C-alpha positions as CSV (number, residue, x, y, z in Angstrom):
1,M,68.3,22.3,-21.4
2,T,71.5,22.0,-20.9
3,P,72.8,19.8,-18.1
4,A,75.4,21.0,-15.5
5,P,78.3,19.4,-15.4
6,S,78.8,16.1,-13.3
7,G,79.9,16.0,-9.8
8,T,79.7,18.0,-6.9
9,A,80.4,21.2,-8.4
10,G,77.5,20.7,-10.9
11,V,74.9,20.3,-8.1
12,S,76.2,23.4,-5.9
13,A,76.3,26.1,-8.5
14,A,74.6,29.2,-7.5
15,V,72.2,29.1,-10.8
16,I,70.7,25.7,-12.0
17,Q,67.8,25.3,-13.9
18,S,67.5,21.5,-13.8
19,V,68.4,18.8,-11.1
20,H,69.7,15.6,-13.0
21,F,69.6,11.9,-11.2
22,T,69.8,8.4,-11.8
23,A,68.3,5.9,-9.0
24,Q,68.6,2.3,-9.2
25,G,69.4,-0.8,-6.5
26,D,70.1,-4.3,-6.2
27,I,73.5,-3.9,-7.8
28,G,76.2,-6.5,-7.0
29,V,79.7,-6.8,-8.8
30,G,79.1,-8.8,-12.1
31,K,79.0,-8.0,-16.0
32,D,75.3,-6.6,-15.5
33,A,76.0,-4.1,-12.7
34,K,78.7,-2.7,-14.7
35,R,76.4,-2.4,-17.8
36,V,74.1,-0.6,-15.7
37,L,76.8,1.9,-14.7
38,D,78.0,2.3,-18.3
39,T,74.2,3.3,-19.1
40,I,74.4,5.8,-16.1
41,A,77.9,7.0,-17.2
42,G,76.2,8.0,-20.6
43,L,73.4,9.4,-19.0
44,K,75.6,12.0,-17.4
45,P,73.7,12.9,-14.1
46,Q,74.7,15.1,-11.6
47,L,74.3,12.0,-8.7
48,N,73.1,8.8,-8.4
49,L,70.5,7.4,-5.8
50,A,71.9,3.9,-4.9
51,L,68.9,2.4,-3.3
52,G,70.7,-0.7,-1.2
53,D,71.8,-4.3,-1.6
54,F,75.4,-3.5,-3.2
55,T,77.5,-6.5,-3.0
56,Y,75.5,-9.7,-1.9
57,Q,79.3,-10.8,-0.5
58,A,81.1,-9.6,2.5
59,G,84.5,-8.5,2.4
60,I,84.3,-7.0,-0.9
61,E,82.8,-3.5,-0.2
62,K,86.3,-1.8,-1.8
63,E,85.9,-3.8,-4.8
64,F,82.5,-2.4,-5.2
65,C,83.6,1.3,-4.4
66,A,86.0,1.0,-6.9
67,M,84.0,-0.4,-9.8
68,V,81.9,2.5,-9.2
69,A,84.8,5.1,-9.2
70,E,86.3,3.6,-12.3
71,K,82.8,4.2,-14.0
72,L,81.6,7.2,-12.7
73,G,84.5,9.1,-11.4
74,A,86.5,9.1,-7.9
75,D,84.5,12.1,-7.0
76,F,80.8,11.7,-8.2
77,P,78.0,11.7,-6.0
78,Y,77.0,8.0,-5.3
79,E,74.9,8.4,-2.7
80,L,74.0,5.5,-0.5
81,V,70.8,4.3,1.6
82,T,71.4,0.7,3.2
83,G,69.9,-2.0,1.8
84,N,69.0,-5.2,3.7
85,H,72.2,-7.5,2.8
86,E,74.7,-4.7,4.2
87,S,72.8,-3.2,7.3
88,D,73.7,-6.4,9.6
89,G,76.9,-7.2,7.9
90,H,76.4,-10.3,6.5
91,D,76.9,-9.4,3.0
92,G,78.8,-6.2,3.5
93,D,78.6,-3.6,5.8
94,I,77.1,-0.6,5.4
95,R,79.6,1.3,7.6
96,N,82.5,0.5,5.4
97,F,80.4,1.6,2.0
98,V,79.6,4.9,3.5
99,Q,83.5,5.1,4.0
100,C,84.6,4.2,0.5
101,L,81.5,6.0,-0.9
102,P,80.9,9.1,1.2
103,N,78.6,11.6,0.7
104,R,79.6,14.3,-1.8
105,L,76.4,16.7,-1.5
106,P,76.7,19.8,0.9
107,G,74.4,20.6,3.4
108,L,73.2,16.9,4.0
109,T,71.0,16.5,7.3
110,G,70.9,13.2,9.3
111,E,73.0,9.7,9.3
112,Y,74.2,9.0,5.8
113,G,73.7,5.8,4.6
114,T,70.5,5.3,6.8
115,Q,68.6,8.1,7.3
116,W,69.1,11.6,6.0
117,Y,68.1,14.2,3.4
118,V,69.5,16.9,1.5
119,D,68.7,19.9,-1.0
120,V,69.7,19.9,-4.4
121,P,71.4,22.5,-5.2
122,E,72.2,23.6,-2.0
123,K,71.3,27.3,-2.6
124,N,67.7,28.0,-4.2
125,P,67.1,24.0,-4.3
126,L,64.8,22.3,-6.7
127,V,64.7,19.1,-5.3
128,R,64.5,17.4,-1.3
129,I,65.7,14.4,-1.5
130,I,64.8,12.2,1.7
131,M,66.3,8.6,2.4
132,V,64.8,6.2,5.0
133,S,65.5,2.4,6.1
134,P,62.1,1.0,7.0
135,G,61.7,-2.4,7.1
136,I,65.6,-3.2,7.4
137,K,67.3,-5.2,10.5
138,F,70.5,-3.5,11.8
139,H,73.4,-5.0,13.5
140,D,71.9,-4.9,16.9
141,G,69.1,-7.5,15.6
142,N,66.5,-4.6,15.5
143,T,64.4,-3.4,12.6
144,L,64.2,0.6,12.8
145,D,60.8,1.8,13.7
146,Y,58.9,3.8,11.0
147,S,55.4,2.9,12.5
148,K,52.8,6.1,13.1
149,N,53.9,8.9,15.5
150,S,57.5,7.0,16.0
151,P,60.3,9.4,16.0
152,R,61.7,8.1,12.7
153,W,58.2,8.7,11.0
154,R,58.1,12.3,12.7
155,W,61.9,12.8,11.4
156,T,60.6,11.7,7.9
157,A,57.2,13.7,8.1
158,A,59.1,17.2,9.4
159,A,61.5,16.6,6.4
160,V,58.7,16.4,3.8
161,D,57.0,19.3,5.7
162,G,59.8,21.2,5.5
163,A,60.4,20.9,1.9
164,E,56.7,22.1,1.8
165,S,57.3,25.2,3.9
166,Q,60.7,26.2,2.0
167,K,59.0,26.0,-1.0
168,I,61.2,23.5,-2.8
169,P,59.4,22.4,-6.1
170,W,59.9,18.9,-5.4
171,T,60.1,16.3,-2.9
172,V,61.7,12.5,-3.5
173,V,61.8,9.8,-0.8
174,G,63.9,6.8,-1.4
175,M,64.4,3.4,0.5
176,H,65.5,0.0,-0.3
177,T,62.0,-1.5,0.7
178,P,59.0,-0.9,-0.9
179,C,55.5,-1.3,0.3
180,L,53.1,-1.7,-2.8
181,S,54.5,-4.6,-4.9
182,I,53.9,-7.2,-7.6
183,G,57.1,-8.8,-6.8
184,K,58.6,-11.2,-4.4
185,Y,58.2,-9.2,-1.5
186,D,55.0,-7.7,0.6
187,C,54.8,-4.4,2.4
188,L,58.2,-4.3,4.2
189,A,58.2,-0.4,4.3
190,G,55.2,-0.4,6.3
191,D,51.5,1.0,5.5
192,D,52.2,3.5,8.0
193,L,54.7,5.6,6.4
194,T,53.5,4.8,3.2
195,N,50.2,6.3,4.1
196,M,52.0,9.6,5.5
197,L,53.8,9.9,2.3
198,M,50.6,9.8,0.1
199,E,48.7,11.8,2.8
200,K,51.5,14.6,2.4
201,K,51.5,14.1,-1.8
202,V,55.3,13.5,-1.8
203,D,55.8,13.4,-5.7
204,L,57.9,10.4,-6.1
205,V,58.9,7.2,-3.9
206,L,61.9,5.3,-5.2
207,S,62.5,1.7,-3.9
208,G,64.4,-1.4,-4.6
209,H,64.5,-4.7,-3.1
210,N,62.4,-6.4,-5.8
211,H,64.9,-6.8,-8.8
212,S,62.0,-5.8,-11.0
213,Y,61.0,-2.5,-12.4
214,Q,57.4,-1.6,-10.9
215,R,55.8,2.1,-11.2
216,T,52.4,2.8,-10.1
217,H,49.8,5.1,-11.2
218,Q,49.6,8.5,-8.9
219,L,47.8,7.6,-6.0
220,S,46.5,9.9,-3.0
221,L,44.4,9.8,0.1
222,R,41.1,11.2,-0.5
223,E,37.3,10.6,-0.3
224,G,37.1,6.9,-0.9
225,C,40.7,6.0,0.0
226,T,41.0,7.0,3.5
227,A,44.4,4.7,3.8
228,L,46.0,2.4,1.6
229,V,45.6,-1.1,2.7
230,P,48.2,-3.5,1.2
231,G,47.4,-6.9,-0.3
232,S,44.1,-4.9,-1.6
233,F,43.0,-2.7,-4.5
234,S,41.0,0.7,-4.2
235,E,40.3,2.3,-7.3
236,A,39.5,5.8,-5.3
237,C,43.2,5.7,-4.7
238,I,43.9,6.4,-8.0
239,T,44.3,9.9,-9.0
240,D,45.7,9.9,-12.7
241,S,46.1,6.9,-14.5
242,D,48.1,8.3,-17.7
243,E,51.7,9.2,-18.2
244,A,51.4,12.6,-18.0
245,M,50.4,13.8,-14.2
246,V,49.8,17.0,-12.2
247,K,52.1,18.1,-9.2
248,G,50.1,18.0,-6.3
249,A,47.6,15.4,-7.2
250,G,49.1,12.4,-5.5
251,T,52.2,10.3,-5.5
252,V,53.9,7.7,-7.5
253,F,55.9,4.8,-6.4
254,A,58.6,3.6,-8.5
255,T,61.0,0.4,-7.7
256,S,64.1,0.4,-9.5
257,G,65.5,-2.9,-8.8
258,L,67.4,-3.6,-11.9
259,G,70.9,-2.6,-10.7
260,G,72.3,-5.8,-11.8
261,A,71.6,-8.4,-9.3
262,G,69.6,-11.8,-10.5
263,L,66.1,-10.7,-11.6
264,H,63.1,-11.5,-10.1
265,Q,59.5,-12.4,-11.3
266,V,56.5,-10.1,-11.4
267,K,53.3,-11.4,-10.4
268,E,50.8,-10.3,-12.8
269,D,47.8,-12.2,-10.8
270,D,48.8,-9.7,-7.8
271,S,45.8,-8.0,-6.2
272,E,47.9,-4.5,-6.5
273,I,48.4,-4.7,-9.8
274,R,45.8,-2.4,-10.9
275,Y,47.7,0.4,-9.0
276,F,50.6,-0.2,-11.6
277,A,51.1,1.4,-14.9
278,A,54.3,-0.8,-15.9
279,W,56.5,-3.3,-14.9
280,S,59.3,-5.5,-16.0
281,G,60.9,-8.6,-14.4
282,Q,62.6,-11.8,-15.1
283,N,59.4,-13.1,-17.0
284,R,58.2,-9.8,-18.1
285,R,60.1,-8.1,-20.5
286,A,63.4,-8.5,-18.4
287,A,65.9,-5.6,-18.3
288,F,68.8,-4.3,-16.3
289,G,68.8,-0.5,-16.3
290,T,68.3,2.5,-14.3
291,L,65.2,5.4,-13.5
292,D,66.8,9.0,-15.0
293,V,65.0,11.9,-13.5
294,T,65.3,15.5,-14.3
295,A,63.8,18.0,-12.1
296,T,62.9,21.5,-13.3
297,P,61.1,24.2,-11.6
298,D,58.0,23.5,-13.0
299,R,58.2,19.3,-14.2
300,L,59.5,16.5,-13.6
301,D,60.6,13.9,-15.8
302,A,61.7,10.1,-15.4
303,T,62.5,7.5,-17.7
304,F,63.2,3.6,-17.0
305,V,66.9,3.6,-19.4
306,P,67.8,0.0,-20.0
307,A,71.4,-1.2,-20.7
308,E,72.6,-2.5,-23.7
309,G,70.7,-5.6,-24.5
310,S,67.2,-4.4,-23.1
311,S,64.4,-3.0,-24.7
312,F,62.0,-1.9,-22.0
313,R,61.4,1.5,-21.2
314,D,58.8,3.4,-19.1
315,S,58.6,7.1,-19.2
316,F,56.1,9.6,-17.2
317,I,55.9,13.2,-16.4
318,I,54.4,15.3,-13.4
319,E,54.0,18.8,-14.2
320,K,53.1,22.0,-12.3
321,K,49.8,23.7,-14.0
């Protein structure tokens, strides 16, 4: 399978057999962030999803943008959703980041940097990417509301339903905060949003915030699992526990928070750990790196690719039957 060329032209061509993207959050501007960007450059994706928390320091947004442009190219689609560090301006400002790293994908709908979706490629799309900001406090002191039936919850549900009605093969949702977690943070994304994504069987949900890698088995709501309850475990919620999963059977959640900022520990005694298939953190196979995803009409392949100097890897596929 020959990858399309990088950049906007590659993802908007009339005929594309695959969409190739990378995803990671919690980045910084240090040597590890640059190693991860070098890894991304070597993978030659068509776009990158930056899952929030960029500089961890106010006033250096342009330095961060210049670092990305130097490593990946000035016109590369480095697509943003805010993290908690830049949403209220205390460690950078998302309003500045979206100016120096603007959207470069055609057809984007919504507020870039906060809540948006885009179909890739624009014509005959293979993937709908939906980026949202639950659990994030903004400049006005308010945390965006993604509780059940709130306007933002409904917007997200409609974006997922729209992909299905248009018969787009794959739906990927990204955000900074996770819900399921064996890391430092609990369910900041909210169980209402998480259960809706599981009910609709979104293929892949990406997050950062925990500076670690955490990937679940395929999960779904069904008999015996009418709702995911944070802080507990139900075997009935797992629909597939190996690395080869079936499209439409459930949702895989992957935290890819190893973009370059200091690592967090993973909690191997956490009550939710049985939901997880693979993990890496400061205390377990420490690594920096990126999730690398390729979608074709019938298959989604994902691999965690470590930056130079690390050996941890994880791979899984979701395939139409």
